[in-house]
MARGUDREN-56153 format. One record per atom (N, C-alpha, C): residue in three letters; x, y negated, z negated. Coordinates in steps of 0.2 Angstrom, whole numbers, plus 5000, padded with zeros to 4 digits. Example, Ala and Ser with C-alpha at 12.3 -4.5 7.8 and 13.67 -1.06 7.14 Angstrom:
ALA506650284961
ALA506250224961
ALA506650164961
SER506450114965
SER506850054964
SER506450004961
END
This chain:
ILE507651154960
ILE506951174955
ILE507351204948
SER507151174944
SER507351224939
SER506651254934
GLU506751324932
GLU506151364929
GLU505851304926
LYS506051274920
LYS506151244915
LYS505451164916
GLY505851134922
GLY505651084924
GLY504951094928
LEU505051154931
LEU504251154935
LEU503851184930
LEU504051254926
LEU503451274922
LEU503051184916
GLU503551144917
GLU503351074913
GLU502951054917
ARG503151014923
ARG502550994929
ARG501851054930
VAL501751124931
VAL501451164932
VAL500951134925
TYR501351134920
TYR500751144914
TYR500351104914
ARG500951034915
ARG500450954914
ARG499750964920
ASP499950974928
ASP499550974931
ASP499651034937
PRO499251084935
PRO499251144940
PRO499151164947
GLY499151094947
GLY498951074957
GLY499651074957
VAL500251064955
VAL500951074957
VAL501151114960
VAL500851174960
VAL500851244963
VAL500751214972
GLU500351164972
GLU500251174979
GLU500551114983
ARG501051084982
ARG501551044983
ARG502251084987
THR502551044990
THR502751064993
THR503451054989
VAL504051084990
VAL504651084986
VAL505251034985
GLY505250994989
GLY505350924989
GLY504750854985
GLU504550874984
GLU503950834979
GLU504150864972
VAL504150944972
VAL504250954964
VAL505250954962
MET505450954967
MET506150944965
MET506550904958
ASP506950924955
ASP507250914950
ASP507850874953
PRO508150804949
PRO508550754950
PRO509050804953
PRO509650804955
PRO509950824960
PRO510550824953
LEU511150874951
LEU511450894946
LEU512050844947
PRO512250814940
PRO512850784942
PRO513350814944
VAL514150754946
VAL514550834949
VAL515250784947
VAL515650814947
VAL516450814946
VAL516750824949
GLN517450814948
GLN517850834955
GLN518350884951
GLU518350954956
GLU518451024953
GLU519250994948
ALA519650954948
ALA520250934945
ALA520050894938
ALA519650874939
ALA519150834931
ALA519350884924
PRO519550824921
PRO519750864916
PRO518950904910
LEU519050954907
LEU518650994905
LEU517950934901
ASP518350864897
ASP517950804895
ASP517550804898
GLU517550784906
GLU516750754909
GLU516450794910
ALA516550854912
ALA516150914913
ALA515750934906
PHE516150904900
PHE515550924893
PHE514950854890
ALA515550814898
ALA515050744893
ALA514350744898
LEU514350764901
LEU513550774907
LEU513250834904
LEU513750884904
LEU513150954899
LEU512850914893
ALA513450874888
ALA513050854881
ALA512550804880
ARG512550774888
ARG511850724889
ARG511250744891
GLY511350824892
GLY510750864894
GLY510750884902
ALA511150854904
ALA511150914913
ALA511350984913
PRO510650994915
PRO510551074914
PRO511251124919
ALA511751064920
ALA512251114926
ALA512651044929
VAL513251064929
VAL513651014935
VAL513751034940
LEU513851004944
LEU514451034952
LEU514951014952
ALA515451064951
ALA516051064956
ALA516151034961
VAL516550964965
VAL516650964969
VAL517450974972
ARG517850974977
ARG518550964979
ARG518450914988
GLY518350874986
GLY518250834991
GLY517350794990
GLU517250834996
GLU516450804996
GLU516050884997
ARG516550944997
ARG516350994995
ARG516151014991
PRO515651074988
PRO515351104983
PRO515951164984
VAL516051154974
VAL516451244976
VAL516451284970
GLY515951234965
GLY515551304958
GLY515051244956
VAL514851284950
VAL514351274947
VAL514651274939
ILE514551224935
ILE514651224928
ILE514151234924
THR514251274919
THR513351284914
THR513751274907
LYS513351244901
LYS513451244897
LYS513851324892
LEU513551384897
LEU513651444893
LEU514651474896
ASP514851434904
ASP515151434906
ASP515851374903
VAL515851344900
VAL516151294895
VAL516151344890
LEU515951364887
LEU515651404881
LEU516251494881
GLU516151514888
GLU516651574889
GLU517251534889
TYR517451474892
TYR518051454895
TYR518151434886
LEU518151404883
LEU518351394875
LEU518451464872
SER518251484873
SER518151574869
SER518851584870
HIS519051594877
HIS519851614879
HIS520151564878
HIS520151514879
HIS520551434878
HIS520351404873
PRO520451414867
PRO520451364862
PRO520751294860
ARG520451234862
ARG520751174862
ARG521251154854
LEU521951114855
LEU522151114850
LEU521951054846
GLY521651064840
GLY521551004835
GLY520750994838
GLY520651024840
GLY519851014844
GLY519151054837
END
């Protein structure tokens, strides 16, 4: 559940606060393999995903946000980009 998503739902329908978590959950985060190129996570974030779940096989190992990508790029400038 994201703060933004919950706020939008409650604003439109105050009765949402009486519903179960399962009824108001956001869609699952998109998934990328841990070893995937940064471009894959960036593309998902650029299309509006609030975050991306990084996995090793089937096991979650981290969550990547836009801020994470910005932080990484500030320390690892891309050549020619």
